[in-house]
N, C-alpha and C positions, 0 to 999 in steps of 0.2 A: 504494500500500500504506500509505503514511503517513496519508492521510486516513481510510482504513478502520480502521487501528489506533487512531487518535485517537478516531474515532466509537465504536468498540467499548468503549474505556476510559471515555470521558467521557459518552457518550450524546448528543453534539452534534457539529456540524461545527466545524472549526477556524476557519473564517471564514464569517460569515453574510451580509455585504453587506446589501442591503435586500430580499432575497428573490428577485431575478431572477438568472439565470445570469450575465449580464454584470456585475452588481454584486458577485457572489460572486467572480468571476474577478478583478475589479479589487481587491477586498479582499485576496485571496490574494497578489496581486502587490505590494501596498503596505503592508499592515498586518503588524505583528509577530505571531508565534505566541504565543498566551496560553493558559494552562491554567486551568480553573476551580479554585476552592478545594476543592470536593468533586466527585467523590471524590478522595482524596489519591492523587497519582501519584508513584511512587518516582523517585529521581534517575536511576537507570539507565533506566527506561522513558521518562522525560522526555527524556533524552539521545538515546535511540533515535528517538523520534518527531520530535524537533527536527532531528536529522540527516537523517531521511527527508524532511522538509518544507522543506529549505533552498531559498531562492529560486532560486539558481543551480544548474542541473542538474549542473554539473561539481563542485560542492561537496557534493552529496548522497552519503550512504552507499550503497555498492553491495551487491548481494546476497551475495557471499562475506563481506563485512564484517558484514552483518546476521546471517548464520548464526553468526558468532563473537562477536557483541555480548554484553556482560556481562549484560544483562537476559534475553536468550534462553537463555544457557547457565548461568544462575545463578552468574555471576562465574567461569566456567570449570569449575565443579564438575560440570556436566551437559552436556558438549559434544554437539552434534548429530552423528549419524553422517554420514560423507561420502556422496556420491551413489552411489559404487560399492558400499558396504556396505548402503545403504538399498535399493538395487534389485539385490541380489545374485542373486536367483532369476530366471533368464530367463523371461519371460512372453510367451506368444503369444495373441492374440485373433483369432479368425477372423471373417470377414464374417458368417457364419451366427450366431455368438454375439452380435454387435452387433445383427443384425436381430431376434433373439429377445428382446433386452433391452427394447426399446420395443414393447410390445404394443398400447397404446392411449394416446393423448395427449389429456388433457382439454380443452385450449384451443388455438386456432390460434397464439397468441403463444408458447406452450410449444414447439410444433412448430417454429416459426421459430427459436427460441433453440437447440434441439437441432441443427437443420440447420446453423446458423451455427457452433456448436461443432464439429460434425463436419468442416465445411470448414476451419475455422481450425486445428484440431489434427490433421487428416488421420489418422484412426485406422487407419493401415496398420500392419502388423506391423513393429515395430522395437523394439529394447531401449531405445533412448534415451527413448521416451515410454511405456514399459510401466507405470510407476507412475501416470501421468496416466490412461491407458486403464482401468486397474483401478479407480482412484478414481471415474472417470466411470461405469463399469458398476455399481459398488457403489451409488453415490448414486442412479442411475437405478432400479436394482432395488429399493432401499430405498423410494424414492418410490412405486413401483408397488405394492409390498406394503403400505405404510402406507395407501394409497388403497383397496386391496382390503379390508383389515381394517376400515377405517371404513365401507365399503359394507356389509360383512357385519354389523357391529355395528348399523348403522342399520336394515338390512332385518330381521334376525332378533331383535335384542335392544332395539330402539328407543333405542340409545345414540347421542347426537350426538357 
């Protein structure tokens, strides 16, 4: 998560190496974390990313601490809802609903990705992963509808 957040904020990787995966891994293990001058990164965000990217796993900030971090909560003024409040409404997703969500997959690699996600997250009915299932279904449906809208625009209105 730390590398992803760093990349979203700065537009680059925290360690580049010489381009190969091995050299990036070596740089991550040996080089100190540096932030570019631009864009400006607040002290709170810098602290969060730095703690997420600590070299020693035992020293890294853990998820419950991330959820309470000053940058994420606007210094405590906007705390995140706890998991019980965030997933208060019990949600059930049937196998039939999951089957109807994916009606057509444009590429083989997308199909493999979805199949892997289904295996890893095992979208069986349980409250614990209800939010994940709903998010997955929403994103999948949104992807399908956006693709259909593009096809309609292209076919009938010559809009790319």
